[in-house]
N, C-alpha and C positions, 0 to 999 in steps of 0.2 A: 905139627909139631916140631921141625926142622931142628930144632936147638938140640933137640936130645938124641942119644945115640939112637940105632937101626933097631930095631928087636925089642928096645926099653916102653914100659909102660911107665904113664905117668901118672904117680899121686895126686890125688885132688888139690893140694897145696901147691903141689910142684906146677901141677896144668894152670890155676891161677898166679903163679907169679911169672910163668912165660906168658901169659895173656896181661896182664898187665904192663911185665916190659914191653911187648911187642905193642900195645895201647901209648906207650911213652916212644916210643921210638915212631909210630906213625905220626904224631903229631911232629915231632921232630921235624922229620923226613916232610912233610905235606907246611909246615912253616917256611923251611928253607926254601923251597919250589915255591912258594907266595911269594917270598921278600926276591927272588931271581925273577920271577915273571914280571911282579913293580918295578925292578932296576930298568927293564927289556922295556919296558911299555911310558914309563915317565923316564926317561934316561934326560940329564948326566944326575941328578939330585936325587932322581929315584924317588917325586915329591909329585903330587899330581899340581899340574896348571889348570887354568880357564883358558879356553881359547879368545881372540878376540872377534869382537861383533864387527862386521859391516858399518857402514853408515847410515844404511837405510834401515837394519837393523837397532842399530845403537838409536837412530832416531824416533822408530815406532817405539822402544822402551820410552823415551823422554816426553814424549807425547808433542813433537815439532816434525816435520817438514824434512825430510833432507836433503832439499835445497838451503834451507834457514841452517843446517847443520855444515853444509858447504859453505856458505857466505862469512858464518863465524872464522870457521879456519883461514878464509882466503883473508878476513882481517884481523886476521892471527889474535881472535878473541876467544877464551878458554883454553881449555888444553888442545895440545898440536896432536892430532892424528899422524899415525902410520903410514905412509904411503907408500904402495906397492908401485907395482907395474900397472900400463894404463892408469896410473891416478887412481887407482882405488884407495878410495882411507879405509882406514878400522880404528878402531879403539878399546880400550878395555873397559873393562865393567869398572875398575875405579875410576880410568877416567869418565863415562857415563856419567856416575856419581858424584863426581864435579862437575862435568857439565850442570846436571841438576842443580848443584850448588849455586854456580854461577848465575846461569839464566833465574832462580828465585832473588838474586838479590837484585838481575838488573833490569826484570822485567816484571808486569804488576800482577800477575797471580806468581805460582807456588810451584814448584815443580816437585815437592821435594813429599813423600811422604810419610811422614815422620807422625805417630802422634805428639799432641800439647799434654798441657800439667793436667786440662780436667779429664783427660780420655784414660783408662784403664789400662795397665799391660793384659796382654791378649794370652792364655795358655790352652794350646789346642795340646790335647793328647788324641794320637792316632793309636784306635786299642783294638783288640783280636782276642780272642780266648784260643783258637785255632792258630797254628801257623800255616804258614800260606796264602794267606789272602790276599800280597799287597802290602802290607800294615809299612814295613820299612820302602820300600817302593814310593808308595804315597807319602809316607814321610820326608824323604830327601826330593822328589821331584816337588813339593808342596814349600819346602823350606825354600830352595833353587826358584824357584817361581816366585817369591814373596822378594825374595832377597833383590832380585833383577829389577823387579818396582818401584827398589828405593827406597825398604823395609830396612830396619835392622831387626839381623833375628839372633836367634840362641837357639841352636838345636844342640836334644840331649840325647844321645843314644841311653834309654835307661833296658836295655836288654843286652844282661852278659854274655849273650853270645856276639855281640856287637858289629851284625851286619852293615848299620849305620854308619860305625865308624868306617869300614872299611870301603863305603863307598867313598870318605870323604878321603880316602887316603890312608886311612891310618890304621898299623898293621897292630891290633891289642899286644901282641906275646912278646914283641920287639922294640915297638913305638911308646910303649908305658911302661913308666916304674911304677913301685907298689903307690899306694894311694892316689893315685891321680886319674881317676872318674867320680860321678857323683857319688860314691859311698865316702868318700875323703870328707865332704860338706855335708854328710847324712848321717856319719859314724856317731857314738855315742859314750865314746872314752876322749883322751886327751889328744889324742892323734886327729883332731877336728880339724880340717880347714874352712878358711872360705872360700867359696864358691868360685870371686874370681881368681882364684890361684890355681883352677884346675877346668875352665876355658882358654882354649885354643883358636887362635885365630886360624882361618882356612883360604886355600887360594880363593875363593869367592869373595870378594869387597863384602864388607854388611854382612856377612853371616859368618859368626863363632858355634865352636860347637865343645859340646863338654862331652870326651869320648866314657866309652864300655870295655871291659872286660871280664872275667871269669871273677872278679875281684868284687862286682856289683854284690855275689850270692851272699856276700857276708853278711849283708846288711837285713836277707831274710833267715839267715842263722840267727844275727844277734838280739833281733826284735823280739823273738818268743821269750827267750829270759827275761829282759829288762819289764817284760810284760807280766811274767812270771815273779819275780820278783819286786813289783807294784815300784819300783822305784822312781823316784820324780825326780833326782837330783841330776837327769841327764839333758835335759829341757821339756822343748815342743816334743808332744806325742807323736809316735809315729807318721799319723795319717796328715801331720801338719808341718813335720820338717821341712819338704820339700818347699811349700808354699813361703815359710822362714825365710830360705835361703835365695829365693827368686826374690825378695825385698830387698835380696843385699844387692840386686844388680839391675832392679827394674827399671832406672832410670837412663839404662843404658841401650836398652832394646825397645823395639814394639811390638814383639810378639817372640811367641816361645815356641817352638813345634817340638813335642816328646813323645821318640820312638817308644809307644811300651813293652814291658817283653809279654809274648802267648799264654800266658797265663795272669789266674787273678790271686796273686801275694802283694806281700807289704809293698814292693814298689810302684805296683799298678795301682793299688789301694790310693798312695802315697800323691801320685799322679793326677789321679781321677778326684782328689780331695783338691787338687792346686791348680785343676782344669777352669776356666770359665769357656771352652768348647770343647766337643767330644765328637771324634769322626770315629767309627765303625765301621771298621772296610766288608765284608759281606763276598763273599764267592760264590756266585747264582745255583750251588748245588743243596741237593736237599739235604745231605751230611753235614754240609758246613751251615745251612740254616737250624738245623738241629741243633748241632753244637752252639750257635747262636744264643739259642734259645738260650741252654743251659748258663750260657756266659750272660744271658741276663737277668734270670732268676738269682744268681749267684753273687753278681756284684748289689742286686737291690738290697740282698739282707744283709751282706755285708756293708754297704753306704748306712743302711737303718740303723746298725750296729757302731757305726765313726758318727753316724746323728746323737743316739744317744749318750757317745762320750765325748759330746762338745765340740764334735767337729760340722764344718759348715760347709756347705755347698751353693758356688756361687757361675752358673752354667749358664751362660748366655742362649747358649745353642746345645744339641744332640742330633745329629744326621747320622745314619746309615750310607754309605756309600759303595755301589756296589765296585766288582774290581775283578778285573781277568775277563771279561761280558764279552761274545761274541752273539752279537746282534741275530746270526742267519744261525743259530742253536737255536730249537723250539723248544725243549726243554727249561734252557735257561733264562728265555723270555716270557715264560709262561711263573718260572719263580721271581722273577722282576716283577713281574703284574703281580702275583699273592701280597709281593712287601709294599709293593704302590696303594693295594688296595688296605692292608693291614694296616699300614703306620702313614701313608698321605706324606703330607710335604717333609716327615722326618726322614724320606729317603730322595735323595738328592737327586736331581733333574736329570746330571749330565753321572755319566759310570766310566772306570778308566778300561777304556779295550783291553783285549789281549791281541799283544801285536809283537809283530816280529823284532821291530825298531826296539823295543823298548827290553830283548829275550839279548838280542845284539849286543846293542849298549852297555847292560850287566857284565857279559863277559869280559872287559876291561874297567870291570866294577864304576862305569861312568852314567850318565843319567841323558835324554835327551836335549836338555838345556845341553849339556854339555858338547855332545857330538857335534852338532850344528844339520845342514841339508847335506854335508856331503858322506856327513855316516850312514850306510847302508841307503838302502831302495831310497829314493825321492819320495817316490807315490804312497811309500807304508811312512814314513817317515812325518809327510804329512800330515795324514790321517791321524799318527797318534800322536801328532804335537797338538793339531786342534782337537782330538779328545780330551789330552792331559791340561789343557788351557782353559777349556772349559770348563773341567774339575774345579780347579785352581782357584778362577775366576769368581765363580760362582763363592765358593771357601771367605775367598777375599770378599766379596760383599756381604756374608754373615758379618764377618769382623767389624768392616765398615758400618753395617747399623748396628752393631754392637756399643758404637764409637757413636752412636748418632749422627751421624755425617751422611748430606746426602748424596743416593746413589750414583 
């Protein structure tokens, strides 16, 4: 109570006013500090950029040999790499995708991952009832992994806490004006906007973002009022609105990755109804398993209500992903064994390991795919990257099977 005179006692209302003001000041202070940190980490525009990829990394992403890329460069075919000291060549992700297009036009095989007209847009909802399960980390790495492999990706931040937006360099309280989140495309009034107007390109070529901020909570507040009035003049019901707006941009993307909020509200239900694949992140602790059980009960009951109201579900797969896993931890290993016994193949074979490399990258709001091998310990980075690639590759295979492609 440092704003009150010494010896003065605060009335309940005065104390409440003080706390309200303190919360506001703390929010402004933290926001200003985060803005300064971003400017320091990502100068001079204070915007995130993506590192360049070595020639061997680019070749691996495309599916050709490093020698082949070198020959293309010497023959001045395709985009020109940046040549550094000792003749080291590097490519931006945009150049990697340009190489994919160039080679697909000059070779008998295709190097593009884009879906064809007969393959439907895949919408992957990453969800959990409990915070701290690695949901946002999973969504960010999955979206980037798929973009690196040449898919056209739309990432949607559906969490008002906007952690995924921050990972992609968007500070919600300073970078977003009113009506610039998914709420703009879902709202029920005359201020509704087409989804295309709130999609932002990112520093990751081929990966776009619909950012989030606290404005998303308005959908949770508006929907009960609409339901109570039984207002049929507002368009599609809440559970079908996200699927409807995704149809507007379906031709521009191969996959959508949705980071759901850690609660089972109207936003999460809309995501689950729009999804073709659901990834439930699970931290292998008994308290988390108990929480997941409650989440599944509630989700089942609510989705049944949605079905009776005319909603449809078109899931190609449901998978549980073990996150922050420590294989040397005996109790965690027992929990994972229990999950595999209960749910069989619905538990992904690979797990996201708990890793200092992931934590260290997160300190600067980056992922392992962004920092490269030069970031952190080479050994811990390699182990964590191998685990991430295994998880994301397993999910990619599920998507390709949903499209009917040969593995």
